[in-house]
Structures are given as C-alpha cells and as structure tokens.
C-alpha atoms as one frame of an Amber mdcrd trajectory, in Angstrom:
protein
   0.071   0.061   0.070   1.327   3.456  -0.915   0.540   6.833   0.318  -3.154
   7.948  -0.119  -4.320   4.356  -0.778  -7.230   2.712   1.047  -9.007  -0.628
   1.389 -12.736  -0.713   2.484 -14.130  -3.266   4.923 -14.786  -7.006   4.167
 -11.673  -7.086   1.870 -10.688 -10.782   1.313  -7.551 -12.034  -0.257  -5.585
 -15.254  -0.721  -1.786 -14.846  -1.393  -0.322 -18.053  -2.806   3.375 -17.156
  -2.891   2.800 -13.920  -4.869   2.185 -10.359  -3.604  -0.414  -7.648  -4.198
   0.810  -4.151  -4.698  -1.478  -1.193  -4.555  -0.270   2.091  -6.017  -0.502
   5.621  -4.611  -4.066   7.187  -4.263  -5.908   3.825  -5.359  -8.996   2.836
  -3.583 -10.328  -0.758  -3.029 -14.059  -0.893  -2.529 -16.106  -2.815   0.019
 -16.277  -6.714  -0.183 -13.499  -6.989  -2.896 -11.918 -10.337  -3.273  -8.295
 -10.832  -4.649  -7.095 -14.495  -5.188  -3.742 -14.582  -6.513  -1.310 -17.326
  -7.522   0.886 -14.746  -9.371   1.351 -10.987  -8.560  -1.323  -8.563  -8.861
  -0.212  -4.990  -9.491  -2.505  -2.091  -9.321  -1.400   1.314 -10.566  -1.699
   4.781  -9.162  -5.092   6.531  -8.651  -7.385   3.532  -9.500 -10.736   2.890
  -8.142 -12.469  -0.304  -7.427 -16.252  -0.512  -6.973 -17.940  -2.735  -4.394
 -17.894  -6.546  -4.934 -15.081  -6.927  -7.483 -13.373 -10.224  -7.824  -9.700
 -10.581  -9.181  -8.406 -13.950  -9.709  -5.355 -14.942 -11.662  -5.478 -18.790
 -11.580  -7.592 -21.559 -12.797  -7.428 -24.968 -14.362  -7.990 -26.520 -17.755
 -11.648 -27.853 -17.985 -10.568 -31.156 -19.456  -7.260 -31.983 -17.712  -7.523
 -29.891 -14.663  -4.010 -28.798 -15.268  -3.577 -25.588 -13.278  -2.599 -22.281
 -14.951  -2.087 -18.743 -13.863  -0.406 -15.304 -14.792   0.203 -11.987 -13.410
  -2.524  -9.212 -13.341  -1.200  -5.661 -13.998  -3.706  -2.897 -13.904  -2.538
   0.487 -15.197  -2.889   3.987 -13.737  -6.130   5.794 -13.441  -8.394   2.616
 -14.054 -11.882   2.449 -12.777 -13.252  -1.151 -12.141 -16.954  -1.689 -11.614
 -18.767  -4.878 -10.756
C-alpha cells in the first residue's frame, strides 16, 4: 500500500506465494476479493467498486491442469462490478 491508498471493509485475499501491490491514491471498495497465484499489481489512482473479484489462477476444464499469470492494472483505471 502506498500513500493515499485505502481498502474498505470486508476485503478478502488469498496470497499463494505472490504479492499484491497497490499504487498511490488507489481505492479498493467494499467486499472486494483478490485471489492471486501470481502477482497482482494495481497502478496509481485506481478505483474499484464494491464486490469486485480478481483472480489469476484456474485450471483446464478437461485436464484440470492448473494455470496462472500476473494481473497488471495501469494508472487511473476504474473497475466496476
């Protein structure tokens, strides 16, 4: 978390060996869920509405082989749910 950033109540996260970074002035809304298997990077001055879910892991629907990749959100992004 950097200066001027904030996270509202009921934030839920799962960190599986990767970190979450939140840029300056970014606001994470109520009841957001971040489930990360790879890094999640949120830029500066981003706003997340209530009930946003970010996940960067899953599995193949036939083989159930797991996969994941990083999430990078640029500066000044607004995400609604």
